[in-house]
FINU-25814 format. One record per residue (C-alpha): y, z, x; residue number from 1. Coordinates in Angstrom, 3 decimals, always signed. Layout:
N
<atom c2="Y" c3="Z" c1="X" resi="NUM"/>
...
END
This chain:
81
<atom c2="+12.008" c3="-25.074" c1="+1.333" resi="1"/>
<atom c2="+11.605" c3="-22.264" c1="-1.316" resi="2"/>
<atom c2="+8.197" c3="-23.676" c1="-1.841" resi="3"/>
<atom c2="+6.764" c3="-22.892" c1="+2.130" resi="4"/>
<atom c2="+8.344" c3="-19.211" c1="+1.362" resi="5"/>
<atom c2="+6.603" c3="-18.713" c1="-1.600" resi="6"/>
<atom c2="+3.557" c3="-19.822" c1="-0.047" resi="7"/>
<atom c2="+4.251" c3="-17.539" c1="+3.172" resi="8"/>
<atom c2="+4.539" c3="-14.293" c1="+1.058" resi="9"/>
<atom c2="+1.646" c3="-15.708" c1="-0.992" resi="10"/>
<atom c2="-0.475" c3="-16.281" c1="+2.326" resi="11"/>
<atom c2="+0.702" c3="-12.675" c1="+3.674" resi="12"/>
<atom c2="+0.143" c3="-10.730" c1="+0.406" resi="13"/>
<atom c2="-3.504" c3="-12.361" c1="+0.291" resi="14"/>
<atom c2="-4.271" c3="-10.849" c1="+4.026" resi="15"/>
<atom c2="-3.341" c3="-7.548" c1="+3.840" resi="16"/>
<atom c2="-4.688" c3="-6.957" c1="+0.156" resi="17"/>
<atom c2="-8.049" c3="-8.814" c1="+1.936" resi="18"/>
<atom c2="-7.733" c3="-6.497" c1="+4.909" resi="19"/>
<atom c2="-7.376" c3="-3.363" c1="+2.666" resi="20"/>
<atom c2="-10.167" c3="-4.273" c1="+0.585" resi="21"/>
<atom c2="-12.485" c3="-4.403" c1="+3.302" resi="22"/>
<atom c2="-11.076" c3="-1.722" c1="+5.040" resi="23"/>
<atom c2="-12.159" c3="+0.567" c1="+1.981" resi="24"/>
<atom c2="-15.616" c3="-1.223" c1="+1.220" resi="25"/>
<atom c2="-16.652" c3="-0.675" c1="+4.818" resi="26"/>
<atom c2="-14.937" c3="+3.400" c1="+4.563" resi="27"/>
<atom c2="-16.815" c3="+3.861" c1="+1.076" resi="28"/>
<atom c2="-19.579" c3="+1.959" c1="+0.779" resi="29"/>
<atom c2="-21.172" c3="+1.254" c1="+4.853" resi="30"/>
<atom c2="-19.581" c3="+4.059" c1="+6.199" resi="31"/>
<atom c2="-22.381" c3="+6.987" c1="+4.935" resi="32"/>
<atom c2="-25.096" c3="+4.973" c1="+6.102" resi="33"/>
<atom c2="-23.412" c3="+5.047" c1="+9.641" resi="34"/>
<atom c2="-24.567" c3="+7.983" c1="+11.921" resi="35"/>
<atom c2="-22.056" c3="+10.912" c1="+11.836" resi="36"/>
<atom c2="-22.130" c3="+10.826" c1="+15.998" resi="37"/>
<atom c2="-21.255" c3="+6.776" c1="+15.862" resi="38"/>
<atom c2="-17.665" c3="+5.401" c1="+16.983" resi="39"/>
<atom c2="-16.962" c3="+3.584" c1="+14.226" resi="40"/>
<atom c2="-16.012" c3="+7.038" c1="+12.404" resi="41"/>
<atom c2="-13.033" c3="+7.192" c1="+14.583" resi="42"/>
<atom c2="-11.490" c3="+4.641" c1="+12.894" resi="43"/>
<atom c2="-11.821" c3="+6.181" c1="+8.877" resi="44"/>
<atom c2="-10.211" c3="+8.708" c1="+7.440" resi="45"/>
<atom c2="-12.174" c3="+11.635" c1="+5.277" resi="46"/>
<atom c2="-14.704" c3="+10.681" c1="+2.925" resi="47"/>
<atom c2="-12.661" c3="+13.044" c1="+0.826" resi="48"/>
<atom c2="-9.122" c3="+10.717" c1="+0.422" resi="49"/>
<atom c2="-11.851" c3="+7.892" c1="-0.395" resi="50"/>
<atom c2="-11.100" c3="+9.176" c1="-3.555" resi="51"/>
<atom c2="-7.555" c3="+10.726" c1="-3.422" resi="52"/>
<atom c2="-5.710" c3="+7.819" c1="-2.406" resi="53"/>
<atom c2="-6.448" c3="+5.608" c1="-5.416" resi="54"/>
<atom c2="-6.718" c3="+8.251" c1="-7.585" resi="55"/>
<atom c2="-3.051" c3="+9.359" c1="-6.385" resi="56"/>
<atom c2="-2.128" c3="+5.537" c1="-6.035" resi="57"/>
<atom c2="-3.160" c3="+4.723" c1="-9.631" resi="58"/>
<atom c2="-1.259" c3="+7.797" c1="-11.363" resi="59"/>
<atom c2="+1.797" c3="+6.446" c1="-9.432" resi="60"/>
<atom c2="+1.351" c3="+2.588" c1="-11.002" resi="61"/>
<atom c2="+0.559" c3="+4.315" c1="-14.522" resi="62"/>
<atom c2="+3.674" c3="+6.407" c1="-14.310" resi="63"/>
<atom c2="+5.774" c3="+3.821" c1="-12.862" resi="64"/>
<atom c2="+4.480" c3="+1.042" c1="-15.810" resi="65"/>
<atom c2="+5.872" c3="+3.840" c1="-18.438" resi="66"/>
<atom c2="+8.698" c3="+4.433" c1="-16.970" resi="67"/>
<atom c2="+9.466" c3="+0.486" c1="-17.262" resi="68"/>
<atom c2="+8.257" c3="-0.052" c1="-20.469" resi="69"/>
<atom c2="+10.428" c3="+2.759" c1="-21.834" resi="70"/>
<atom c2="+13.298" c3="+1.914" c1="-20.067" resi="71"/>
<atom c2="+12.997" c3="-1.812" c1="-21.282" resi="72"/>
<atom c2="+12.772" c3="-0.176" c1="-25.135" resi="73"/>
<atom c2="+15.292" c3="+1.850" c1="-24.641" resi="74"/>
<atom c2="+17.630" c3="-1.620" c1="-23.438" resi="75"/>
<atom c2="+16.583" c3="-3.770" c1="-26.424" resi="76"/>
<atom c2="+17.289" c3="-1.096" c1="-28.483" resi="77"/>
<atom c2="+20.459" c3="-0.942" c1="-27.733" resi="78"/>
<atom c2="+20.867" c3="-4.627" c1="-27.784" resi="79"/>
<atom c2="+19.339" c3="-4.778" c1="-31.069" resi="80"/>
<atom c2="+22.018" c3="-2.191" c1="-32.658" resi="81"/>
END
């Protein structure tokens, strides 16, 4: 039973990741070559956000990792004392 739940979660996470990757690829690589009056432009955000969003996500990820590692180091230091 648990194996099926793990597979379902893995499939959902893979589907979400693939859809985000596909959207971002079209947004950054293909959309600049499409005419600006094409209907496809209304489904995508401004191009400036194509840089800002990943940078902010990266900063948040690195911050979270630093905080996590710091907390683990503090807890392990308390255990060894």
